mmCIF file of the N, C-alpha and C atoms, coordinates in Angstrom:
data_MODEL
# 
_entry.id   MODEL 
# 
loop_
_atom_site.group_PDB 
_atom_site.id 
_atom_site.type_symbol 
_atom_site.label_atom_id 
_atom_site.label_alt_id 
_atom_site.label_comp_id 
_atom_site.label_asym_id 
_atom_site.label_entity_id 
_atom_site.label_seq_id 
_atom_site.pdbx_PDB_ins_code 
_atom_site.Cartn_x 
_atom_site.Cartn_y 
_atom_site.Cartn_z 
_atom_site.occupancy 
_atom_site.B_iso_or_equiv 
_atom_site.pdbx_formal_charge 
_atom_site.auth_seq_id 
_atom_site.auth_comp_id 
_atom_site.auth_asym_id 
_atom_site.auth_atom_id 
_atom_site.pdbx_PDB_model_num 
ATOM 1   N N  . UNK A 1 1  ? 145.971 151.478 129.198 1.00 0.00 ? 1  UNK A N  1 
ATOM 2   C CA . UNK A 1 1  ? 147.014 150.490 129.388 1.00 0.00 ? 1  UNK A CA 1 
ATOM 3   C C  . UNK A 1 1  ? 148.373 151.200 129.394 1.00 0.00 ? 1  UNK A C  1 
ATOM 4   N N  . UNK A 1 2  ? 149.210 150.904 130.355 1.00 0.00 ? 2  UNK A N  1 
ATOM 5   C CA . UNK A 1 2  ? 150.507 151.558 130.424 1.00 0.00 ? 2  UNK A CA 1 
ATOM 6   C C  . UNK A 1 2  ? 151.422 151.066 129.309 1.00 0.00 ? 2  UNK A C  1 
ATOM 7   N N  . UNK A 1 3  ? 152.460 151.844 129.043 1.00 0.00 ? 3  UNK A N  1 
ATOM 8   C CA . UNK A 1 3  ? 153.416 151.471 127.991 1.00 0.00 ? 3  UNK A CA 1 
ATOM 9   C C  . UNK A 1 3  ? 154.088 150.143 128.325 1.00 0.00 ? 3  UNK A C  1 
ATOM 10  N N  . UNK A 1 4  ? 154.440 149.933 129.597 1.00 0.00 ? 4  UNK A N  1 
ATOM 11  C CA . UNK A 1 4  ? 155.074 148.674 130.004 1.00 0.00 ? 4  UNK A CA 1 
ATOM 12  C C  . UNK A 1 4  ? 154.153 147.492 129.743 1.00 0.00 ? 4  UNK A C  1 
ATOM 13  N N  . UNK A 1 5  ? 152.891 147.630 130.096 1.00 0.00 ? 5  UNK A N  1 
ATOM 14  C CA . UNK A 1 5  ? 151.937 146.538 129.890 1.00 0.00 ? 5  UNK A CA 1 
ATOM 15  C C  . UNK A 1 5  ? 151.785 146.208 128.419 1.00 0.00 ? 5  UNK A C  1 
ATOM 16  N N  . UNK A 1 6  ? 151.766 147.216 127.565 1.00 0.00 ? 6  UNK A N  1 
ATOM 17  C CA . UNK A 1 6  ? 151.648 146.991 126.129 1.00 0.00 ? 6  UNK A CA 1 
ATOM 18  C C  . UNK A 1 6  ? 152.872 146.257 125.604 1.00 0.00 ? 6  UNK A C  1 
ATOM 19  N N  . UNK A 1 7  ? 154.069 146.660 126.018 1.00 0.00 ? 7  UNK A N  1 
ATOM 20  C CA . UNK A 1 7  ? 155.290 145.986 125.575 1.00 0.00 ? 7  UNK A CA 1 
ATOM 21  C C  . UNK A 1 7  ? 155.317 144.556 126.076 1.00 0.00 ? 7  UNK A C  1 
ATOM 22  N N  . UNK A 1 8  ? 154.914 144.359 127.316 1.00 0.00 ? 8  UNK A N  1 
ATOM 23  C CA . UNK A 1 8  ? 154.896 143.012 127.869 1.00 0.00 ? 8  UNK A CA 1 
ATOM 24  C C  . UNK A 1 8  ? 153.950 142.131 127.071 1.00 0.00 ? 8  UNK A C  1 
ATOM 25  N N  . UNK A 1 9  ? 152.814 142.663 126.657 1.00 0.00 ? 9  UNK A N  1 
ATOM 26  C CA . UNK A 1 9  ? 151.844 141.917 125.856 1.00 0.00 ? 9  UNK A CA 1 
ATOM 27  C C  . UNK A 1 9  ? 152.457 141.488 124.533 1.00 0.00 ? 9  UNK A C  1 
ATOM 28  N N  . UNK A 1 10 ? 153.203 142.365 123.879 1.00 0.00 ? 10 UNK A N  1 
ATOM 29  C CA . UNK A 1 10 ? 153.834 142.036 122.599 1.00 0.00 ? 10 UNK A CA 1 
ATOM 30  C C  . UNK A 1 10 ? 154.854 140.931 122.788 1.00 0.00 ? 10 UNK A C  1 
ATOM 31  N N  . UNK A 1 11 ? 155.669 141.021 123.825 1.00 0.00 ? 11 UNK A N  1 
ATOM 32  C CA . UNK A 1 11 ? 156.672 139.994 124.075 1.00 0.00 ? 11 UNK A CA 1 
ATOM 33  C C  . UNK A 1 11 ? 155.996 138.661 124.384 1.00 0.00 ? 11 UNK A C  1 
ATOM 34  N N  . UNK A 1 12 ? 154.914 138.685 125.141 1.00 0.00 ? 12 UNK A N  1 
ATOM 35  C CA . UNK A 1 12 ? 154.209 137.450 125.450 1.00 0.00 ? 12 UNK A CA 1 
ATOM 36  C C  . UNK A 1 12 ? 153.688 136.781 124.184 1.00 0.00 ? 12 UNK A C  1 
ATOM 37  N N  . UNK A 1 13 ? 153.173 137.569 123.240 1.00 0.00 ? 13 UNK A N  1 
ATOM 38  C CA . UNK A 1 13 ? 152.707 137.007 121.970 1.00 0.00 ? 13 UNK A CA 1 
ATOM 39  C C  . UNK A 1 13 ? 153.863 136.364 121.208 1.00 0.00 ? 13 UNK A C  1 
ATOM 40  N N  . UNK A 1 14 ? 155.009 137.031 121.182 1.00 0.00 ? 14 UNK A N  1 
ATOM 41  C CA . UNK A 1 14 ? 156.169 136.486 120.482 1.00 0.00 ? 14 UNK A CA 1 
ATOM 42  C C  . UNK A 1 14 ? 156.685 135.238 121.187 1.00 0.00 ? 14 UNK A C  1 
ATOM 43  N N  . UNK A 1 15 ? 156.659 135.259 122.505 1.00 0.00 ? 15 UNK A N  1 
ATOM 44  C CA . UNK A 1 15 ? 157.083 134.096 123.270 1.00 0.00 ? 15 UNK A CA 1 
ATOM 45  C C  . UNK A 1 15 ? 156.183 132.907 122.965 1.00 0.00 ? 15 UNK A C  1 
ATOM 46  N N  . UNK A 1 16 ? 154.885 133.140 122.939 1.00 0.00 ? 16 UNK A N  1 
ATOM 47  C CA . UNK A 1 16 ? 153.950 132.059 122.636 1.00 0.00 ? 16 UNK A CA 1 
ATOM 48  C C  . UNK A 1 16 ? 154.158 131.527 121.223 1.00 0.00 ? 16 UNK A C  1 
ATOM 49  N N  . UNK A 1 17 ? 154.423 132.410 120.274 1.00 0.00 ? 17 UNK A N  1 
ATOM 50  C CA . UNK A 1 17 ? 154.659 131.982 118.893 1.00 0.00 ? 17 UNK A CA 1 
ATOM 51  C C  . UNK A 1 17 ? 155.930 131.143 118.806 1.00 0.00 ? 17 UNK A C  1 
ATOM 52  N N  . UNK A 1 18 ? 156.980 131.570 119.512 1.00 0.00 ? 18 UNK A N  1 
ATOM 53  C CA . UNK A 1 18 ? 158.235 130.820 119.496 1.00 0.00 ? 18 UNK A CA 1 
ATOM 54  C C  . UNK A 1 18 ? 158.064 129.454 120.153 1.00 0.00 ? 18 UNK A C  1 
ATOM 55  N N  . UNK A 1 19 ? 157.331 129.411 121.258 1.00 0.00 ? 19 UNK A N  1 
ATOM 56  C CA . UNK A 1 19 ? 157.089 128.133 121.929 1.00 0.00 ? 19 UNK A CA 1 
ATOM 57  C C  . UNK A 1 19 ? 156.247 127.202 121.064 1.00 0.00 ? 19 UNK A C  1 
ATOM 58  N N  . UNK A 1 20 ? 155.270 127.764 120.362 1.00 0.00 ? 20 UNK A N  1 
ATOM 59  C CA . UNK A 1 20 ? 154.438 126.949 119.478 1.00 0.00 ? 20 UNK A CA 1 
ATOM 60  C C  . UNK A 1 20 ? 155.272 126.383 118.330 1.00 0.00 ? 20 UNK A C  1 
ATOM 61  N N  . UNK A 1 21 ? 156.140 127.216 117.767 1.00 0.00 ? 21 UNK A N  1 
ATOM 62  C CA . UNK A 1 21 ? 157.016 126.750 116.686 1.00 0.00 ? 21 UNK A CA 1 
ATOM 63  C C  . UNK A 1 21 ? 157.938 125.637 117.188 1.00 0.00 ? 21 UNK A C  1 
ATOM 64  N N  . UNK A 1 22 ? 158.491 125.818 118.377 1.00 0.00 ? 22 UNK A N  1 
ATOM 65  C CA . UNK A 1 22 ? 159.354 124.795 118.960 1.00 0.00 ? 22 UNK A CA 1 
ATOM 66  C C  . UNK A 1 22 ? 158.581 123.503 119.185 1.00 0.00 ? 22 UNK A C  1 
ATOM 67  N N  . UNK A 1 23 ? 157.376 123.603 119.712 1.00 0.00 ? 23 UNK A N  1 
ATOM 68  C CA . UNK A 1 23 ? 156.554 122.412 119.944 1.00 0.00 ? 23 UNK A CA 1 
ATOM 69  C C  . UNK A 1 23 ? 156.240 121.696 118.635 1.00 0.00 ? 23 UNK A C  1 
ATOM 70  N N  . UNK A 1 24 ? 155.947 122.457 117.585 1.00 0.00 ? 24 UNK A N  1 
ATOM 71  C CA . UNK A 1 24 ? 155.680 121.851 116.275 1.00 0.00 ? 24 UNK A CA 1 
ATOM 72  C C  . UNK A 1 24 ? 156.895 121.097 115.757 1.00 0.00 ? 24 UNK A C  1 
ATOM 73  N N  . UNK A 1 25 ? 158.075 121.710 115.890 1.00 0.00 ? 25 UNK A N  1 
ATOM 74  C CA . UNK A 1 25 ? 159.304 121.042 115.450 1.00 0.00 ? 25 UNK A CA 1 
ATOM 75  C C  . UNK A 1 25 ? 159.551 119.768 116.248 1.00 0.00 ? 25 UNK A C  1 
ATOM 76  N N  . UNK A 1 26 ? 159.383 119.857 117.563 1.00 0.00 ? 26 UNK A N  1 
ATOM 77  C CA . UNK A 1 26 ? 159.631 118.690 118.408 1.00 0.00 ? 26 UNK A CA 1 
ATOM 78  C C  . UNK A 1 26 ? 158.666 117.556 118.087 1.00 0.00 ? 26 UNK A C  1 
ATOM 79  N N  . UNK A 1 27 ? 157.417 117.890 117.849 1.00 0.00 ? 27 UNK A N  1 
ATOM 80  C CA . UNK A 1 27 ? 156.429 116.869 117.497 1.00 0.00 ? 27 UNK A CA 1 
ATOM 81  C C  . UNK A 1 27 ? 156.776 116.218 116.174 1.00 0.00 ? 27 UNK A C  1 
ATOM 82  N N  . UNK A 1 28 ? 157.111 117.035 115.200 1.00 0.00 ? 28 UNK A N  1 
ATOM 83  C CA . UNK A 1 28 ? 157.456 116.528 113.873 1.00 0.00 ? 28 UNK A CA 1 
ATOM 84  C C  . UNK A 1 28 ? 158.688 115.638 113.935 1.00 0.00 ? 28 UNK A C  1 
ATOM 85  N N  . UNK A 1 29 ? 159.707 116.097 114.644 1.00 0.00 ? 29 UNK A N  1 
ATOM 86  C CA . UNK A 1 29 ? 160.951 115.341 114.734 1.00 0.00 ? 29 UNK A CA 1 
ATOM 87  C C  . UNK A 1 29 ? 160.743 114.068 115.541 1.00 0.00 ? 29 UNK A C  1 
ATOM 88  N N  . UNK A 1 30 ? 159.966 114.141 116.620 1.00 0.00 ? 30 UNK A N  1 
ATOM 89  C CA . UNK A 1 30 ? 159.739 112.967 117.460 1.00 0.00 ? 30 UNK A CA 1 
ATOM 90  C C  . UNK A 1 30 ? 159.027 111.871 116.679 1.00 0.00 ? 30 UNK A C  1 
ATOM 91  N N  . UNK A 1 31 ? 158.131 112.256 115.787 1.00 0.00 ? 31 UNK A N  1 
ATOM 92  C CA . UNK A 1 31 ? 157.400 111.274 114.991 1.00 0.00 ? 31 UNK A CA 1 
ATOM 93  C C  . UNK A 1 31 ? 158.292 110.689 113.898 1.00 0.00 ? 31 UNK A C  1 
ATOM 94  N N  . UNK A 1 32 ? 159.089 111.534 113.265 1.00 0.00 ? 32 UNK A N  1 
ATOM 95  C CA . UNK A 1 32 ? 159.860 111.126 112.092 1.00 0.00 ? 32 UNK A CA 1 
ATOM 96  C C  . UNK A 1 32 ? 161.293 110.698 112.394 1.00 0.00 ? 32 UNK A C  1 
ATOM 97  N N  . UNK A 1 33 ? 161.816 111.073 113.529 1.00 0.00 ? 33 UNK A N  1 
ATOM 98  C CA . UNK A 1 33 ? 163.236 110.846 113.796 1.00 0.00 ? 33 UNK A CA 1 
ATOM 99  C C  . UNK A 1 33 ? 163.443 110.437 115.247 1.00 0.00 ? 33 UNK A C  1 
ATOM 100 N N  . UNK A 1 34 ? 163.834 109.197 115.497 1.00 0.00 ? 34 UNK A N  1 
ATOM 101 C CA . UNK A 1 34 ? 164.029 108.761 116.880 1.00 0.00 ? 34 UNK A CA 1 
ATOM 102 C C  . UNK A 1 34 ? 165.351 109.235 117.500 1.00 0.00 ? 34 UNK A C  1 
ATOM 103 N N  . UNK A 1 35 ? 166.173 109.891 116.741 1.00 0.00 ? 35 UNK A N  1 
ATOM 104 C CA . UNK A 1 35 ? 167.475 110.331 117.238 1.00 0.00 ? 35 UNK A CA 1 
ATOM 105 C C  . UNK A 1 35 ? 167.304 111.516 118.197 1.00 0.00 ? 35 UNK A C  1 
ATOM 106 N N  . UNK A 1 36 ? 167.669 111.348 119.451 1.00 0.00 ? 36 UNK A N  1 
ATOM 107 C CA . UNK A 1 36 ? 167.486 112.392 120.456 1.00 0.00 ? 36 UNK A CA 1 
ATOM 108 C C  . UNK A 1 36 ? 168.405 113.585 120.241 1.00 0.00 ? 36 UNK A C  1 
ATOM 109 N N  . UNK A 1 37 ? 169.503 113.414 119.534 1.00 0.00 ? 37 UNK A N  1 
ATOM 110 C CA . UNK A 1 37 ? 170.386 114.545 119.252 1.00 0.00 ? 37 UNK A CA 1 
ATOM 111 C C  . UNK A 1 37 ? 169.653 115.609 118.436 1.00 0.00 ? 37 UNK A C  1 
ATOM 112 N N  . UNK A 1 38 ? 168.782 115.176 117.549 1.00 0.00 ? 38 UNK A N  1 
ATOM 113 C CA . UNK A 1 38 ? 168.003 116.122 116.746 1.00 0.00 ? 38 UNK A CA 1 
ATOM 114 C C  . UNK A 1 38 ? 167.032 116.889 117.638 1.00 0.00 ? 38 UNK A C  1 
ATOM 115 N N  . UNK A 1 39 ? 166.399 116.198 118.565 1.00 0.00 ? 39 UNK A N  1 
ATOM 116 C CA . UNK A 1 39 ? 165.489 116.865 119.498 1.00 0.00 ? 39 UNK A CA 1 
ATOM 117 C C  . UNK A 1 39 ? 166.221 117.918 120.321 1.00 0.00 ? 39 UNK A C  1 
ATOM 118 N N  . UNK A 1 40 ? 167.399 117.577 120.782 1.00 0.00 ? 40 UNK A N  1 
ATOM 119 C CA . UNK A 1 40 ? 168.190 118.518 121.577 1.00 0.00 ? 40 UNK A CA 1 
ATOM 120 C C  . UNK A 1 40 ? 168.570 119.735 120.740 1.00 0.00 ? 40 UNK A C  1 
ATOM 121 N N  . UNK A 1 41 ? 168.924 119.521 119.487 1.00 0.00 ? 41 UNK A N  1 
ATOM 122 C CA . UNK A 1 41 ? 169.290 120.628 118.600 1.00 0.00 ? 41 UNK A CA 1 
ATOM 123 C C  . UNK A 1 41 ? 168.109 121.591 118.431 1.00 0.00 ? 41 UNK A C  1 
ATOM 124 N N  . UNK A 1 42 ? 166.914 121.070 118.184 1.00 0.00 ? 42 UNK A N  1 
ATOM 125 C CA . UNK A 1 42 ? 165.735 121.930 118.039 1.00 0.00 ? 42 UNK A CA 1 
ATOM 126 C C  . UNK A 1 42 ? 165.407 122.647 119.341 1.00 0.00 ? 42 UNK A C  1 
ATOM 127 N N  . UNK A 1 43 ? 165.520 121.967 120.453 1.00 0.00 ? 43 UNK A N  1 
ATOM 128 C CA . UNK A 1 43 ? 165.248 122.585 121.741 1.00 0.00 ? 43 UNK A CA 1 
ATOM 129 C C  . UNK A 1 43 ? 166.232 123.722 122.002 1.00 0.00 ? 43 UNK A C  1 
ATOM 130 N N  . UNK A 1 44 ? 167.510 123.485 121.698 1.00 0.00 ? 44 UNK A N  1 
ATOM 131 C CA . UNK A 1 44 ? 168.532 124.507 121.872 1.00 0.00 ? 44 UNK A CA 1 
ATOM 132 C C  . UNK A 1 44 ? 168.246 125.721 120.988 1.00 0.00 ? 44 UNK A C  1 
ATOM 133 N N  . UNK A 1 45 ? 167.840 125.475 119.750 1.00 0.00 ? 45 UNK A N  1 
ATOM 134 C CA . UNK A 1 45 ? 167.493 126.563 118.836 1.00 0.00 ? 45 UNK A CA 1 
ATOM 135 C C  . UNK A 1 45 ? 166.362 127.410 119.420 1.00 0.00 ? 45 UNK A C  1 
ATOM 136 N N  . UNK A 1 46 ? 165.350 126.756 119.948 1.00 0.00 ? 46 UNK A N  1 
ATOM 137 C CA . UNK A 1 46 ? 164.223 127.475 120.540 1.00 0.00 ? 46 UNK A CA 1 
ATOM 138 C C  . UNK A 1 46 ? 164.633 128.307 121.743 1.00 0.00 ? 46 UNK A C  1 
ATOM 139 N N  . UNK A 1 47 ? 165.481 127.753 122.599 1.00 0.00 ? 47 UNK A N  1 
ATOM 140 C CA . UNK A 1 47 ? 165.939 128.500 123.773 1.00 0.00 ? 47 UNK A CA 1 
ATOM 141 C C  . UNK A 1 47 ? 166.763 129.712 123.366 1.00 0.00 ? 47 UNK A C  1 
ATOM 142 N N  . UNK A 1 48 ? 167.631 129.542 122.370 1.00 0.00 ? 48 UNK A N  1 
ATOM 143 C CA . UNK A 1 48 ? 168.439 130.668 121.906 1.00 0.00 ? 48 UNK A CA 1 
ATOM 144 C C  . UNK A 1 48 ? 167.566 131.765 121.312 1.00 0.00 ? 48 UNK A C  1 
ATOM 145 N N  . UNK A 1 49 ? 166.519 131.378 120.612 1.00 0.00 ? 49 UNK A N  1 
ATOM 146 C CA . UNK A 1 49 ? 165.601 132.361 120.036 1.00 0.00 ? 49 UNK A CA 1 
ATOM 147 C C  . UNK A 1 49 ? 164.882 133.132 121.144 1.00 0.00 ? 49 UNK A C  1 
ATOM 148 N N  . UNK A 1 50 ? 164.456 132.429 122.180 1.00 0.00 ? 50 UNK A N  1 
ATOM 149 C CA . UNK A 1 50 ? 163.787 133.097 123.298 1.00 0.00 ? 50 UNK A CA 1 
ATOM 150 C C  . UNK A 1 50 ? 164.736 134.047 124.027 1.00 0.00 ? 50 UNK A C  1 
ATOM 151 N N  . UNK A 1 51 ? 166.006 133.647 124.186 1.00 0.00 ? 51 UNK A N  1 
ATOM 152 C CA . UNK A 1 51 ? 166.994 134.527 124.811 1.00 0.00 ? 51 UNK A CA 1 
ATOM 153 C C  . UNK A 1 51 ? 167.168 135.791 123.983 1.00 0.00 ? 51 UNK A C  1 
ATOM 154 N N  . UNK A 1 52 ? 167.172 135.640 122.665 1.00 0.00 ? 52 UNK A N  1 
ATOM 155 C CA . UNK A 1 52 ? 167.313 136.783 121.776 1.00 0.00 ? 52 UNK A CA 1 
ATOM 156 C C  . UNK A 1 52 ? 166.147 137.749 121.953 1.00 0.00 ? 52 UNK A C  1 
ATOM 157 N N  . UNK A 1 53 ? 164.921 137.221 122.008 1.00 0.00 ? 53 UNK A N  1 
ATOM 158 C CA . UNK A 1 53 ? 163.753 138.078 122.226 1.00 0.00 ? 53 UNK A CA 1 
ATOM 159 C C  . UNK A 1 53 ? 163.864 138.813 123.551 1.00 0.00 ? 53 UNK A C  1 
ATOM 160 N N  . UNK A 1 54 ? 164.299 138.110 124.565 1.00 0.00 ? 54 UNK A N  1 
ATOM 161 C CA . UNK A 1 54 ? 164.393 138.724 125.893 1.00 0.00 ? 54 UNK A CA 1 
ATOM 162 C C  . UNK A 1 54 ? 165.425 139.845 125.899 1.00 0.00 ? 54 UNK A C  1 
ATOM 163 N N  . UNK A 1 55 ? 166.601 139.598 125.322 1.00 0.00 ? 55 UNK A N  1 
ATOM 164 C CA . UNK A 1 55 ? 167.643 140.623 125.331 1.00 0.00 ? 55 UNK A CA 1 
ATOM 165 C C  . UNK A 1 55 ? 167.238 141.827 124.491 1.00 0.00 ? 55 UNK A C  1 
ATOM 166 N N  . UNK A 1 56 ? 166.550 141.608 123.370 1.00 0.00 ? 56 UNK A N  1 
ATOM 167 C CA . UNK A 1 56 ? 166.084 142.727 122.551 1.00 0.00 ? 56 UNK A CA 1 
ATOM 168 C C  . UNK A 1 56 ? 165.071 143.565 123.318 1.00 0.00 ? 56 UNK A C  1 
ATOM 169 N N  . UNK A 1 57 ? 164.177 142.912 124.047 1.00 0.00 ? 57 UNK A N  1 
ATOM 170 C CA . UNK A 1 57 ? 163.176 143.637 124.825 1.00 0.00 ? 57 UNK A CA 1 
ATOM 171 C C  . UNK A 1 57 ? 163.838 144.443 125.935 1.00 0.00 ? 57 UNK A C  1 
ATOM 172 N N  . UNK A 1 58 ? 164.810 143.844 126.622 1.00 0.00 ? 58 UNK A N  1 
ATOM 173 C CA . UNK A 1 58 ? 165.485 144.533 127.720 1.00 0.00 ? 58 UNK A CA 1 
ATOM 174 C C  . UNK A 1 58 ? 166.268 145.738 127.222 1.00 0.00 ? 58 UNK A C  1 
ATOM 175 N N  . UNK A 1 59 ? 166.764 145.674 125.992 1.00 0.00 ? 59 UNK A N  1 
ATOM 176 C CA . UNK A 1 59 ? 167.520 146.788 125.426 1.00 0.00 ? 59 UNK A CA 1 
ATOM 177 C C  . UNK A 1 59 ? 166.603 147.833 124.799 1.00 0.00 ? 59 UNK A C  1 
ATOM 178 N N  . UNK A 1 60 ? 165.315 147.575 124.826 1.00 0.00 ? 60 UNK A N  1 
ATOM 179 C CA . UNK A 1 60 ? 164.362 148.529 124.284 1.00 0.00 ? 60 UNK A CA 1 
ATOM 180 C C  . UNK A 1 60 ? 164.249 148.490 122.778 1.00 0.00 ? 60 UNK A C  1 
ATOM 181 N N  . UNK A 1 61 ? 164.732 147.420 122.141 1.00 0.00 ? 61 UNK A N  1 
ATOM 182 C CA . UNK A 1 61 ? 164.698 147.332 120.688 1.00 0.00 ? 61 UNK A CA 1 
ATOM 183 C C  . UNK A 1 61 ? 163.338 146.895 120.170 1.00 0.00 ? 61 UNK A C  1 
ATOM 184 N N  . UNK A 1 62 ? 162.537 146.302 121.020 1.00 0.00 ? 62 UNK A N  1 
ATOM 185 C CA . UNK A 1 62 ? 161.221 145.849 120.576 1.00 0.00 ? 62 UNK A CA 1 
ATOM 186 C C  . UNK A 1 62 ? 160.283 147.052 120.510 1.00 0.00 ? 62 UNK A C  1 
ATOM 187 N N  . UNK A 1 63 ? 159.618 147.192 119.406 1.00 0.00 ? 63 UNK A N  1 
ATOM 188 C CA . UNK A 1 63 ? 158.649 148.272 119.278 1.00 0.00 ? 63 UNK A CA 1 
ATOM 189 C C  . UNK A 1 63 ? 157.247 147.698 119.381 1.00 0.00 ? 63 UNK A C  1 
ATOM 190 N N  . UNK A 1 64 ? 156.339 148.538 119.703 1.00 0.00 ? 64 UNK A N  1 
ATOM 191 C CA . UNK A 1 64 ? 154.961 148.117 119.876 1.00 0.00 ? 64 UNK A CA 1 
ATOM 192 C C  . UNK A 1 64 ? 154.339 147.843 118.515 1.00 0.00 ? 64 UNK A C  1 
ATOM 193 N N  . UNK A 1 65 ? 153.794 146.662 118.337 1.00 0.00 ? 65 UNK A N  1 
ATOM 194 C CA . UNK A 1 65 ? 153.214 146.275 117.056 1.00 0.00 ? 65 UNK A CA 1 
ATOM 195 C C  . UNK A 1 65 ? 151.830 146.886 116.877 1.00 0.00 ? 65 UNK A C  1 
ATOM 196 N N  . UNK A 1 66 ? 151.085 147.002 117.946 1.00 0.00 ? 66 UNK A N  1 
ATOM 197 C CA . UNK A 1 66 ? 149.724 147.535 117.875 1.00 0.00 ? 66 UNK A CA 1 
ATOM 198 C C  . UNK A 1 66 ? 149.624 148.702 118.848 1.00 0.00 ? 66 UNK A C  1 
ATOM 199 N N  . UNK A 1 67 ? 149.184 149.842 118.351 1.00 0.00 ? 67 UNK A N  1 
ATOM 200 C CA . UNK A 1 67 ? 148.994 150.991 119.234 1.00 0.00 ? 67 UNK A CA 1 
ATOM 201 C C  . UNK A 1 67 ? 147.537 151.403 119.193 1.00 0.00 ? 67 UNK A C  1 
ATOM 202 N N  . UNK A 1 68 ? 147.093 151.949 120.287 1.00 0.00 ? 68 UNK A N  1 
ATOM 203 C CA . UNK A 1 68 ? 145.698 152.379 120.390 1.00 0.00 ? 68 UNK A CA 1 
ATOM 204 C C  . UNK A 1 68 ? 145.614 153.879 120.354 1.00 0.00 ? 68 UNK A C  1 
# 
């Protein structure tokens, strides 16, 4: 597996974890809180977190979690 493919795999795992966390928050808030401003706040938080992961990866700050 090339180095790029390994890094891409790590970012994909982090992306999936962030999306799952966002989905959990949205589900919880949607059930408990009908206020859409809260939903927007959680969605914005999730997008900002994903942007952070992307910029860190592009700058080469992400290290490989699993090596073979």
